[in-house]
N, C-alpha and C positions, 0 to 999 in steps of 0.2 A: 551654206547649205541648210543650217538649222533655221535661218530666217525664212528661206524659201519654203521649207516644210511647214512652218507655222502659218505662212501666208496661204498656202494651199488648204490647210486644215480650216482656217477661218472662212475661206471662200466656200468650202464644202458645207460647213455648218450654216452659213448664210443662205446658200441655195436650198438646203433642206428646210430651213425655217420659212423661207419665202414660199416654197412649194406647199408646205403644210398650211401656211396662212391662206394661200389661194384655194386649197381644198376646203378649208373651213368656210371661206366666203361662198364657194360654189354650193357647199352643203347647206349653208344657211339660206341661200337664194332658192335652192330647190325646195327647202322646207317651207319658205314663205309662199312660193308658187303653189305647192301642194295644199297648204293650209287655205289659201285664197280660193283655189278651185273647189276644195271640199265645202267651204262656206257657201259658194255659189250653188253647188249641187244639193246641199242639205236644206237650203232655204225653200220654202213652199210658195212664197210670194215675192214678186219683184215690182217695184214702182219707180216712176220717173218724176223727178223734182228738179225744175230749172235746168233741164238738159243733162242731168246726172242720174244714172241708174243705180238703184239700191236693191240688194237682196235681203229679205227679211226672214229670219229664223224664229219661229214662234217658241220652239223648245227652249232656246237660250235667251229669247227676247232681245236679239241683237240684229243690227243691220250692217251689211258690208257693201261698200261702194265698188262699182265696176270701174277699176282704174286703168284697164287696158285700152280704153278709148279716150283720146284727148279732145276730140271735137264734141260739141253739144249733140246729144242724142235726141232726135225729134219724135220717134215712136219706136216700138219694139214688139216682138212676139217670140215665143218659143215653139220648137217643133213638138210633136206628140210625146217624144221621150223626155223632153225637158233638158236636153243636153246641147242643142244647137240654138244659139241666140241670133235672131235676125233683127236688124235695126236700121233706121235711116239717118243719114247725115247730109248736110248741105256741102256741095262741092262745085265750084265754078257756077254758082247761081242756079244749080239744078239739084235735085234730090237723088241720092245714091243709096242703094241697099248694100249693107255689109253683113257679115256673119262672123260668129266666133263659137268654137266648140269649147264650152265651159267644162266639159268632162275630161279634158286633157290637163296634165300637170303644168304645161306651159301653154298659155292661151295667147293666140295671135289672131287678132281681127283681120279679115280678108275682104277686099272689095268684091262685090258680087255682080251688080249690074246697075246701069243708069235707069232710074224710074222714068226718065224723059218727061218730067213734070217740073214746072217752075213754081215760084212762090204763089202767084196768082191762081194757079190751077189747083194746087194741093191744099192750101190753107183755107180754113173757115175764117169766121170773124174772131176766132180765139186762138186756134192752134192747128197743127197738122193732124190729119185723120189718123186714128189708131190703125195699127196693123192687125191682120188676122191670119191664122194658119188653118188650112183645110186640105187634108189628103195630099200632102206634098206640094202645096201651092201657098205662096205668100200673097196676101191681098191688101191693097190700099184703096180707100175711097177717095174721090176727088170731084171737082166740079160742084163746089158748095153753092147751094141756092138759098139766098138770104130770106126771101119771103117764107119759104117752107122750113128753113133752118135744117135742111137735110142735103146730103150729097146725091147726085144723080148719075155719077159715073164711077167706074172702078178700073184698076189695072191689076192683072193677075200674073204673077211670076211663077212659072213652072220650074221647079228645082231640077227635075230630071232632064227637061229639054233645054234649060237655060235660056228661056225667052219670055217676053212679056206680051200679053194680049190686053189691049185697051178696049173696053166695052161699056155698055150701059149697066147701071147698077142692078145686080141680082140680089135682092134682099134675102131671098130664101138661102142663097149660098152664104151670105154673111151670117144669118141667124143660125145655120147649121154649124158654123165655126165655133159657136159657144154653147152648143147642145140644146138650143131652144126647140120646143115642140112645133110641129107644123100645125096649121089651122085645123086640119083633119084630126090630129091627135088630141088637140085641145077639146074639140067637140066630142070626141069619143069618151074621154075620161072626166071632163069637167063641164059644169053648166051653171048659169046664173039664174036663180029662182027667187023672185020677190026680193031683189036687191042683195041676195046672199050668194056666195060661191059654194058649190057642192062638188064633192068628189064622188064619182059614180063607179061602182064596181059590184059584181055579184047581185045585181038588181037592188042594191042599197044606195041611198043618197046620204052622204056624210057632210054636214055643214062645216065649212072651214072658217067662217067669218062671223058667226053669231056672237062671239065674245069680244070682237074687235070694236074699237071706238075710233072713228075717223073724224078728223078736224080739217076744215078748210083753212086756207091761209088767213082769211079774215077772222075766223074763230080763234086761231092761234094768237092773232094780234088784238083780240078782244074787240073787234069791230063787227059790224053787221055782216052776216053771211048770206050769200045768194046761191048756195049749193042746191042743185036740183036733185031729183030722185031717180035720175037715169044712170046711176053709177053701174059699172060693169067690171068684169074681171077677165084677165087674159095673161098670156105669157107664162103659162105654167111649166115648171121644170121640177123633176124629182131630185131628191138628194142622192148621193152615191149608193146608199143602201135602200133607196125607194121607200123609206119610212116617213119622209117629210116632203113638203111641196113648197116651192117659192113661186110667187105670182104677183101681178100688178093689180091694185085696186084703183081703177080709173074714175076720177071724180070731176064733175062739171061745176065750175065756180064762175058765175057770170057767163062770159063767153069763152073762158079759158079752161082747157082741160089740164089736169095735172094728176099725178097719182103716186103714192108711195108703194114700195114693195112690201110684201107680207110673207110670213112663214107660218106654217101650221103642220102638225102631224097629220097623217092621212086618216087617223081615227077622230080628228077634230079637236084634239087636245093641244095645249101649249101654243095657242094662237098669239101672234106677235106682229105688230105694225112697225116697220122700220121708218120712223118719222123723218129721219135725216135724208132718206132716199127720194128719188124722183125718176119716173119712167123716161123723162126727156134727157137725162144725162147719157152721153154717148157710151161711156164705160159702164157696162152692165154688171149687175151683181153676179157672183159665181159661187157655186158650192165648193167648199174645201172638203178634203177627204174625211175630216172628223165631223162632218154634218153641220158645220158652222157656215155662215154666209159672209162673204167679204163684199163690200160695196163702197161707193164713193158719193159724196154730196156735192152740191153746186160749188162750194168753196174749195174743193180739192182735198178735203179731209177723207181719209180712208178708215172704215170701221169694220169690225168683225162682230157679227151677231150670232148668239146661240139661244134658240128659243126654249131649250130644255132648262137653261139657267136664267132665262129672261134677262140676258145681259147684252150690252153693246159696248165694245171697247174701241177707242180711237188708237190707231197704230201709226198714222202719218198725217202730215198737213201739207197743203200747197202742192199736191200731186197733180200731174196731168193725166196719168193713166196707170193702171196696174195690170198684171197678168199673173196667173197661177202656174206653177210647174207641177205637172202630174208625176 
């Protein structure tokens, strides 16, 4: 009887310890899940490197890998709230859209819909088209045209209707997805006069480029330059607080056009040329909430520029695309 009682006591203690250990494991797992989700939400920028997605937190200068997806991620975008991640993966030789709510403690990617696009249709000569988000729609460009180096078609997924519409490329829709001004807005606020860009308001013209120095690629390489005098400016966008403006300085060198992005305060001060940038890169520069600009160069390096401090900092290399989270 004594032996039986001892055995029962041992079993009870073992069960209690096992249960306690399991609770500890569950608690630790919940802590890890919550910590990861917080890292995703706190990051203001995410970027894609070799099929892996990273969330970058400027405050802690840390990056966190999105570990919930095991397949290579081809492109991605966030909704307006920055809590739902949409991205494409390859499945049975076609491209599929998936989503993940990164605001939940436990993040579970879900299949959304088949893009109905094959490799030949969706890829350019380098990579898959970036994704865009616009008013409840996820957009992908396709039908890459080699001579022009641009896409001529797009597919639009409506989240509310859960369907896809394949159509000709609507550049205005793409441009509005990242806050670009329309041609009419550009002409209303900005003008090129004698090779300089001017901001026009209250019957005053403020020069935005008179302190900038532009170099052609030949001049950078200390070779003869064939830059012409017909440079012009376009693609103007205001900073979040409307005190600064970002724009392209388009330069003609021999028969090729290229152009860096530029930043200036609307009073004409703190003019800055982003020499690593180029208007022909598909991933366009974007304003951050702190009035800095994030942009990418041809080699896939991602930079953050601040014209008040006249500083440019590299935060990543070999990236395919980046997106900001509002």
